Every structure is written in C-alpha cells, then in structure tokens.
N, C-alpha and C positions, 0 to 999 in steps of 0.2 A: 621318073622323079623317083631318085631313092628313096626305101621304106627302111623305118626303124624295125625291130622285132615286133614293139608294141603295134606300129604303124599296120605291120602284117595280120597280125592277131584281130586287130578291130575291121581290116578290110575284110578278112576270112569269115567271121562272125557276122558281119554285116551282110554279106553276099550270101552265107549259108541260111542264116535266119533259122537257126536250130541250135540248141545246144551243143558243141563238140568237146571231145578230150583234148588234150596235149597234142597226143600222137594223131588226132584226125584233124587239128588245125593245120599240124605242118604236112600231112600227106595232102591235105586240099590244096595248101599252097604250093608245094609242087607240082599238082597236076595242073593247076594254072599258070605255072611258070613264074609266081610271085617270088620265089625263093631267089631267083636271078635279078630281082630288083633291091636287093638289100644292101643297103651301105655297108654293112660289115658281115661276113660269113660266119666266122665261128666253129669249132669243132662239135659244140654241142648245141645245135640250134632248138632241139626239144626240151632240151634243159632250161636254156635261156628263155625259152617262150614261158614255160610252167613257172619260174621263179619270178621272172617280172608281172606275170598275171597274179600270182598271191602277194607280191609285194604291192601293187595296186590296189591291191582289194583290202589288205591292211592299211595301207598309207593315205591312200587318196580319198578324198572327202568331196566329193562323192568319187566312188571309182566309176569306170564306164563298163565294168566287167561283172556280171553276177554269176553265181556258183550254185550248183545245182547236183543232186545225185551222189553216189558213193561207190568208189573202187569200180569204175572209175568216175572221177569227179568230173563233172563237164562245166564247160563256161559258155555264157552267151552275152550278147551285146546289149547292155541295161536300157538304152534308150529305145530300143525296140521290142523290150519285154512283155508289153501287152499283146504285140503282133504275132509272137511266139505261137504257134499250135501246141497246146499242152500235152499231145499225145507223142508229141516228139520230143519232149523232156525225157531226162531222165528218171530214173525210179527215185521217188521222195526218199530223204537221207534216211527217216525212221524206219521205213520198210526196207531198205537196203541192208542197214544196220543189223535188223532184226535177221535177215537172211545169213548174213555173214558170222553173226553171233550164233545161230544154229548150227553153221558148219563146224564152228570151232567146238561145237561139245564134244566132238570126237576128237579132238587134240587132246594132249596131254596137259593141259593147262588148269592148273588150279588156282591161279591167283591173278590178280588183276595188275594193271602198271603201276598204279600206286604203291603197292607192294613190293615193286623194285627199287622206289626212292630211299629207304635205308641202305639199301647195297650199293648203291653211288654214292651217299653220302661217307661210307666206310672207305671205298676205293679213293673218292678225292682227296679224303683227309690223310689216309694213311699213304697215299702213293702220288698224289699230286701237292698235297699240303695246301690244301683249299678248305675253307669254312664256306658249306653251303646253305642255301636256302630255299626250302619247298614255295613255290606258288602256288596259292589258291585260285584256280581259274574262275570259280563261281562269284569270285568278287570283282572281275572284269565288265565294263559295260560294252559286252559284245553286239548291242546293236549300235553304236557308235563307230567299232573299229574292226566289226566283221569276225567269224569265228576262231581264225589263229592270229592269237594277240601276243599270248606271253610264252615263255619257254616253261617247262615243267619244273625245272631248278636251278637256281645261280651259285655259283662258286666265286670266293674272292683269295686270291694268294696276297699276302701280305709281305711286306719286306724286313719286318720288324727284327726277325730274328737273325736274317741274313746279314744285316747292314749295321754299321759301327752308328751310335748314337749322332756323332758330328756329321756323318753323311748323309742320313736319315734328314737331319734338322737343315742341311744345307739345300736338299732337294727339295724339301717342303716350302722353303724361303722362295724358291724359285717357279713352284708349281709343277713340279716334275718326279712326282712320287710315284715309284714303278709299282703302282699295285697293277694285278692283271684281274680282270672280270672274265669270267667264264659262262656261258649258257649252255644247258643241257634239253634236250629233247628226249624222252623215254619212250618206248615201245615194247612190247611183251617179245615182238620176234620180228624180224625183218627177212622178207622174201621177195621173188619176183613181182606178186600179185599187190604189194602195199610199198614195195621199195620208192617208187617215184613219188607218190603223194607224201610218204613220212619225211621223204629228203626236201622237198620243196617246203614242207611245214617247216624242218628245221632251219632251213634258208629263211623263211620270212620271219622265224620268231629268234633267229642266234646269229643273223649278221651283223648285228650292231656290235657285239661283243669284241673281246680282245680273240678270244679263241670261243668258237662253237663246234657243240659234237652232238651227233646222233647215237643214241644208247638203248641198246636190246641185252635181252637174255638168251635168243635164241638167233642165231644168224645163219642163214642158208649157205650150204657147200655149194650150191649150184654152181657150174663154170660161168655160166653166162650172166648168174646173179652177182657173182664176184667181179665180174669185170664191168658191171654197169656201176657197181657200188663204187669201185676205184675211179672210175671215169667221171662220175659225179664229185665226189669227194676232191679231186684234183681241180676239175673246172669250178668249183664254188668254195673250197678251203672250210669245209665242213668236216671234222674228223669221226671217227667210229668206235666205241667203246662197246666191248662185248663183256658183260657182267655174269659171273658164273657163283649162280645161284646154289651151289653144292659145295663149290670152294670158293667163299670171296677174295682169297687172295692170288687167285688165279685169274681174277677178272684183267682185263688188258685193252690196251688202245690199240686197235688192229688197223687203223689209218690214222695218222696222225692229222691236227686241224692245222691251218695257216693262220700263223699268228699277225694280229693287226696292229700297228702302233697305237692308233687313234681309236677312240671309242665315238659311236655315231650318237652324239647329243640329242639331236632331235628326235630319233627312235627311242632313246632314254627316256625321253620328255613324254612320248605318247603312251610308253609302257608303264609309267608313274602314275595312271589313271587307278593301277592295281595298288593297294593299301600294303600288299606284302612285299611290291618291289619297292615302293617308296620306303619302307622299313628298314629293307636291306640297305639302301643307299644311305639312311639316316645312321644306320648301326655301323658303317665303314667309315663314314667320317668321324664319328664319336671315337672308334677305335683307334684311328689314325691322329686325332688331336690328345688322345690320351695314353699314345705309342703303348698300348696293350689291347690284344685283342680278348674279349669277354665271351670264352669259349659257348658259354651257359646261353647266350644270346642267338645262337645258328642251329641248325639242325643237330640233333642227338646222335652221337656215334655210337652205336651197339657194338657189341664183341663179337666175333666170328660164331660163336657157339649161338648165340640169341637169333642172330639172322638166319643160318640154316634152318635152326629150328621153327621160324617164323613162316615158314613157305613149305607146305607139303609137294612133293616130286612125286609123281606116280613112275 
C-alpha cells in the first residue's frame, strides 16, 4: 500500500511512541524502509514532512500532530499522547527558550525582532512599493489554531498609480483587480541552528499570499547553510530578504519568492480571527473602492536616519 508523506509521519510516530524531530522521522522511515512505500518521492522529503506537519497543526481541527520542545521542535502522535513517557519528551519550551536566550547574550544583538519591523516597512515601501501592516500576535486565538498562525507583517501592492482609470475600472467590474498581497516572517538571524524551524514557520504562515518572504538582519555565510536555504526556497517558493540595519537602502532580496496567481481564501478566513489582519483586509477594500491609498492607515515609514539611530549596533 502506497503512503503519502502524512501517512508516513503518522506511521513513524505511532511506532516510535515518542516525540521525534523532522530529521528523526525521516531517518526512522528510511531505517524501516517506509521511504520505499511513498506514492511520490520528491527531492526534499524532510522539508516536505516538516511543512505538512506544521500546516496540519495550523489548519486541521483537531490535528493528529502535537508539538513539544524548542530547537529542535519534536512532534508526536496526539491520539497516543497519554501513553508517551514524559521523560522521552523534548525539553519544555520555556526551559529551552531560556537556554537559547542565555546563549545569545554573548552575541552582538541588542535588539529584538520587533525592532526590525520599521526597517522592513521602509524597504517594502521604497523598493517593493508596498503598504505594510504589522500584525499583533497577542490578539490571535492560539488555543484554537496553534502557536504559528499569523505572519509578522503584511504588505499590499496597489495598481492605482500604474493603471489608467479606465483600465482599473474595467478590471474592477470583472473582478480582476491586480493587487498583490505579501506576507513576511521576521527573524533577527538565520543560521543552521534555526533555519529549518524558521522556514517551516514561514511556509505555515505565508503560503496563502501572492508572495511570502522570510526576513532577517543577520544571515549566515556558511556554505552548507546557503545551500540548504536556497534548496528550501526553491522547493516552497518562499523568498528571503536581508535587512541592513546600518544602511537600510542596502537591504536586499537575496532569494526571490515564487509568485502565486491566486490567494488562499480559506487560509485568509482563518487568519481573519486576528483583528489586525481583518482591519488590513478592510483597509485594502476601502482604498480600492475610493481609488486612493490612505498612507496614514498603514505602518509609518520612518526616514533612514531615524531607523539607523533606533538600533544600537555593537
């Protein structure tokens, strides 16, 4: 009997009866020969398994997958959760996060991810011609949809300045206004230790949009990391943006996203449980109806000098 990747993950977690990372799930499957039973092979099986598990946790109600631990995150089969020995589970998230945070004290970071939002707004407005909106995650109902629900920031490209009025009005009548919605996941840094988890988070939160991006201010130059980053980007269509906090004009797209012609309306409907996301959609509708973008209703665009002075770099 042929297996899907989801079937394979469930089969492995049922048998292992303990939380496993995505790499451990695939290693176990290969040891048992289950990889030979897959209905489709694919060039990036580990990435495929990770993405489908995270999307299942986000979208399926309820999901058969549970999540525990931090760097690496491990997964277990929820129907047998009570039978899993506690000592075999990964470290609690709070403890693991504290250890990671302590290790980062030796690094040069003197800012948090939230401090990067104005840099992304500046880059998106000046170089991608987008109006952005920051999403407050605390307003989301995490108990209903899991930990990873919303992107950190949204962006919208309006065709108003590029299209003649007659073209825009005709497109509106036939329901084909070419706005483009972008979704961004922001990290302070990307390296081998956090790449896979950050990327799967971006896939889970941004694959509904026309374009999705993973954004960071520090991106590793390690050759193995760069190969894996490019492989994941190519496989899932998520682009990568590097923010330059010393010179915002030098920020750049280092890997382009793959444009999607259609939006995932079902996913957007779930995201609309967040008031900020819902307000963003209303704002787009109003601006299109009025044929005028009210810039003040979106994230404020700071000037370059203000941005640079907002973050202390050691």
